[in-house]
N, C-alpha and C positions, 0 to 999 in steps of 0.2 A: 914151681908144678905143673903141666897141664893137664885138665882133667880127662879123661876117657871119656866123657858121655857130656860133650858139650852143651851147653843150655841151648834148648829150640828157638828162642826166645832170640837168639843172637842173627838170627836172619831177618830181623823187625827191623826194617830203613828207618832212620834217625829224621825228627821232625823237619832240621833244614833242608836234608836232601828232598822230602816232598814238597814245603815250600818253592823250592828252588824248579822241582819240577811241572810247577805252573805258571801260567804266563800273569805275572806279578804285576800289579796299577797300581797308582799313586793314591789310591781309595784308601782310604783307611778301612770303610765297609767292606770294599774286596780282600782285604787283608785279615777281615777280623771270620769271612766266608772262606777263606782259603785256609786258616788254620785250624777251621773247624771240620772242616772237609779231611784236613790231615789228620784229625785226632781222631775222626770214625773210621777213618781209614785203618788207620794201626790199633784200634778195640776189634776190627773187622778179621784183620792176621792175626792177634792174638786169640781169638772167638775158636776160628780156625787150627789152631794149635792145641787150643785146649780141647778139642773136639776130638783128636787124637791124628790130625791132619799134620803130616809133614810137610814141609814147604820147601821148596827147592829156588835154583836163585831164580829161572826162568819165572816163578809170581810174582817174584819182585822186581822185575828186569822193568827200568827204567817208561818203554811204553804202554806194557800193562798197567803199570803205577799212574800212568799219566793218563791214561784212558780210564780207571776206575774214580780218579780225583774230581775227573770232569763230570761224571755221573753224579758222586756224590755232590758236586755242588750245585748242580740242576736239580736234585732232590730237595738237599737244602733252602733253597732258595724257593720253591715252589710254594706257593701257601697251600695249608689243607682245607681252605676254606673258597673255592673254584669254581669256576663256569660249568656245569654241567647240561650236556641236552638230554634229556628223560625220554626215552625210548620204552620202560617197562610195562607201560600201558594204566599203572598207578598216578591219575590224574596229579592227586593228593599225597606227594610219594614224603612219608615223614623223616626219611635220611635223606632226601634231597630239597629238606626245605618248606615242604607243602606248596601253598600257593605261588604262583610264580606273578609279581606285579604287572600291573598293566604302565604303560610307556610313561604315562603322564604321571603317576606314583615314584618310576626310578629317578624322574627329573626333577621331582620335588626332593627328594632323598638328598641329591646333587645339590641342588639349591642352595640348602638350608647346611650343607654342613660343614661351612665356614659360620660366620657369625651370621644367626638370623633372629626374627620376633618369634621367641618363645614365651616367658611372660610376661611379658610390655606390652599394652595396647598402641598400635601406631598411634591412633585416634587421640588419643591422650595423653601417653605419654607414662602415665604410669601403670604399677605392674597390674596384672590379673593372674588368671588360673591357667596353666599351659592346657588344661584341657576343656578349655571353654569352646573352641571350633569345634572339635568331634563333638562335644555336648548337644551345641546347636544341630550339626546335622544329623545325630542320631534322632534326636525328639522330630526334626522335619519328616524323617524319612518312615517313623518307626508311630509315629502318633504318642508318643511315652511323654509322661510329665514331665521326667527327669532323665539324664544320664550322665557318666561318666566313662572312663576307660583305665584299666589297667595290664600290667606288663604279661599276662594269660590269663585262657579264662581259669585255670587253676585257682590263681589269684583272687579273681573276682566269684569264685565259688567262696573262696574261703572267709573274707572278707567278707561276701553276702549274708555269710551264716551266723560270724561273729558279728555282727552288725544287729542282726534279728534278731539270734537265739543263743547267744553266748550265758553259760549254766543254767539253759533251760533244755526241754525235751523239743526233739526235729523227728517227726514222725513219716518216716517213708515205706514205699513197697518194699519187699523181698527183692521182687525182680529189679527193683532197679540200685541195688547194692553192686555195683559196677566196680570192676578195676579196668584202666585204662593203661595206655604204653607206657612204658615206665613205672612200673608199682602205682600207681596214682589210685588211691582206693577209698571211696566213700567215704567207709567205717575210718578210716584212718582222719582225712580231711574234717570231718565232724569231730573226732578228741582233737584235732589243732583247735580248731575252731571253739574248744571249750563245750559242745555240744554233748546233748546227751541222745543217741540215739535210739528212736523206738519204731521197731519193726512191724510190717504190718503184713495181713493177709498173706501168701504162698506163694512159690518160685514163679507158678504162671497163673495164679488168679488170685486180685486184689480186687474186694468192691469196697461201695461207699461207705458201706455200713463196720466195715474193719476200720478205717480213719476214724469216724463218730466215735465209736468206741472208745477210743484211744488218746480222744482229747481230754485234757484234763485243767488245773490252776498251774501247773507247770508247762505246758504247750507255749514252746517258743514260735513256731512257722509249721507248716505242713512244704513238704519238700518233694519236688519229682524229677527224677534224671533222665536224660538223655541213653538211652541204652546203649548207645557208642556202636562197638564192633559187634552186636550181636543181635539179635532176635530171637525171638519166641513164638514159633506157629504152629497152629493146631490149638489144641483147647486153651485159650489163654483169654486171660482178661484184665482189662485197668481201668484206672476211674482217669478218664481225659481231663486234661487242665482246668478248662470250664466247668467243670461238674466241682473241680477244686477249689476253686475259686469261690464259687457259689456257697461250699459249705464254710469255709474259712469266713467268709462276711457275715453268715448268718452265726457262727459261733465266735468272731471277734479276733480271728488266729491269723496274721500274714500267711501270706502264701510264694513261694521262691522257687522258678524253676532254672535248673543247670541244664540250659538249651543244646549247648554244647555245639553244634556245626553252622550257625550263624547262617540259613538261610536267608536270602534280603527281599527279596522277588516276590512279585504278589501273584504266585501262580506256582503251580506244583514242579517239583524234579525230572525232566523230560521222563525220564524213565523208572523215577520211583514216587508216586504220588502220597507214601505214606512217612515222607521224611517232614519233620514237622517246622514250618516257618517262622521267622522273628516276629511280623505282623499279626499274624494270628494269636499268638501266644500273649502279646503287648494289647491286644485288642481284648484279651479276656479279662482285664483289670487287674493281673498278676501284680504283688507288692515290687517284687523283682526279675526280673529272667536276667541270666549271662550268656553269653555264648562268644565263641571266637573269632577272632580275625583272618585267622591264617589258612582257612579252609573254604568254606562256600563261598564267603563272603567275597575271598579273591585278595587282601591285602597281607599286611606282613603281621608276623606274631602280636598278639594284643587280646585283652580278656574285655569286653565290653556289658555294662551293667545297667540296664535301662528298666523303668514302671516308673513308679508313683513315687514323689517327688517327697513326701518324708523319710521313705526308704532308703532310697538313692543319699539324701543328705545323710543319713546315719552311718554309710560307707565312707563316704567323702570325707565325715569328721574323726574317722579312725585313725590311731595311731598308727598303725604301720602304713595307710595308705600311701604318704610320702616316700616308703622303702620300695614300693611296686608300681612306681608309675614309668610312665614312658620318657626315652627320651627325645632330642627334639627329630632324628630321622626319621623312627618309628610311625609320631606324629606327622610330618609331614605327609608320608606314603599312606598313609590313613585319611587325612583330610582329601587328599588327592583323591583316592579312593570312593570314599562316600561322596563327592563332589558329583562322580560319574552316575552313580546312583541316583542324585539328585537334576541333574542338569543333561545327562550325556546318554550314549546307548551302551548300558551293561554288556549286554548280549555281545554284542563287536568289541567293547573298548576293553574288559574284563578277562584277560585267557584261561582262565579256569570257568567263566561261562560259556565260552565261546569253544572250549575244548568239549562241552558237555552238549551243545546245543548243534557241532557242526553235523549237517547228513551223513551216514555213511558210504552216500556214490559219493562225494566228496573225497572225502579219505580213500575210497580206492582208487580215484583218480592220481592223487600224490604219493600212493603206493606203485603206481604204474612208471610215472615218471621218475621217482626214484631208481627204480629198477633199473630203467635203460642207463638213468646217470650214473649207476653204482656197477655197472654193467662190465667194464675195462678194468675197473680196480680191483674187482673182488676175482674176477679172472686171474687177474695178475697175483695174488696172493691164495686162489684154490680154492676158490668158494662160488657157489652157484646161491640166486634170491629166486624165492617164489613168493608171490601176495597170495594172501588168504586170511579167513575171517579170523577174530580174535577175539575175545573177551577182555573189555578196558574196565577199570575200577574205580570209583570217583578217590575210597584211601580216606585214613587220617579217620576213620570211625564213623563217615558221614552214608550213608546208603547203603551199610553193608551186607555182604552177598547178592546186590542185585546189578548183574554187570552191564554195559554199557555194551550195546555191539561197535565193533573196531573191525579195522583193518591192517594188517602187519605184511613185512618181508621176514620172511623165514628164510635163514641162512643156513645152508648144508655145506660140508666138505667135497668138493668136488674130486681132489684125487687125495692121495698120500703123500704129497710133497707140502702142505700150508698146515698152516699151525692148528690145531685143535681146536673146538670149540670154546673151550675154557681160556685154552691161550688166546685165542682172539677176544673175548670179552675181557680179560684183562690188559692189553695190549689196548683196545679201545678205551676204559676205564681212567689211563694213565696219559692220554693224549689229551690237545689243547685245541679246542676244547673239551673236556671230558665227552665219554658216551656212554651213558649206564644204560642197558637192557637188561631183559632175562633169557635162562635158557629152558626148553624145553623138550623131550626126545632127542637132545642130542641135536638140538637146534637154536640157534640164537634167532630170539625172535625180537625186531626191533615194529612196534606200536606205534601207527603214525597218530591217534589219537591225542597220547600224553607230549609229542611233540608240535610246538607252535610253525606254520607253514613258512614264516618268516626264516627258521632255522634249517630249511631243508636244505641249503645253500653249502650250510656249516657243515651236515651230516657227510656231503657228498664230498669236501675239501679235506676230510677226516681222514676219510676211506681214499681219497690221493695218496696222501702224505704216508700212508701204511704201506701204498703200492712204491711209492717213491722209496722208502725203504729197504724193502724187498729187496 
């Protein structure tokens, strides 16, 4: 008996038909990709039916299926982690991997991608510690007695607290009980480290006397934390690190600072002299100072621990130390970056520093050249560009709320025939290389300070590819 209401799923194409519609090759890898594309297409069609759509024969025609299968293969074979041209104006964009690496650091990572010296000495042929070279460079650069490195600053802070104060009290100003990205809260870190938090002062004012009255027999250390993504302005007071170190020395209590952003130059930030620096913190004699590798320092993700040898050695002896160590590629990138600080020109060769110190006049000249180069492609897709002032930010918790003056291209629609701003932004995000920009007041903003000058030609090529596709 024939059913009066045939199943809507009967129209779904068979898997063997979908495989035949694709350009088959002898490669087993290609077959796996084609099979996955076919499976995904069937799931898409099922979802459309489940959503109440009535599919017709036109929806499953050979040419329609073949085109969608090709698109799915392209999507499936495209890595999630791929190159992006950063035009957001956020120099250390967390979503885009924070600090771009110096050329020498990129080459170093590629050089060690095969077999490499990691935990063996080329001189003696004997086993050594993988972080020894990083520690030597850090000590030479900062003047610290000892140093080590872990896989990020959260790990460095956690192990530092555990090494100095597990089972004991840690005294911290209420103004520094911060939460940064990803729900990383200082009180939670202390709990995981087995420490007992003792809050002192108020949200906006903390004095030396507050710390003095809180120190007791159970005190493990005094802690100072970089405020990261916020600043308190106006009626505000804090105890600076040198005074805290002096108090710790007088009372026999270790002092630790979670410095965070890792400014390693012996000069202030060009736009924000308030940002604390590693050299000044180490010079105070603090027992431990921790900071990030992928922020203002300009390297890959890492957490540095520098300070007095006795305290650093306690971190290195911690049972979790091995679980939080770095791999060979990260070690190579860090070593190459630190060698630029020691023997090279950091402001020229480390991208984040070059971006911060680039004069705004140079950015304006670049934008003028880019506008001229992009004009034919923009006109073809229905857009025009203007050069204007734009505020850039360092990002990633460094120098919050202090903008860097910048210049940008502002793209707006020239007619009603082209894609909307949101559509253009999406096309750019899916391009190769991808272009990540920001939208303001129905304009697409391409900020030049966050884009290395050597990438200008690639940006033009992306827009030319959009022109060709249009």
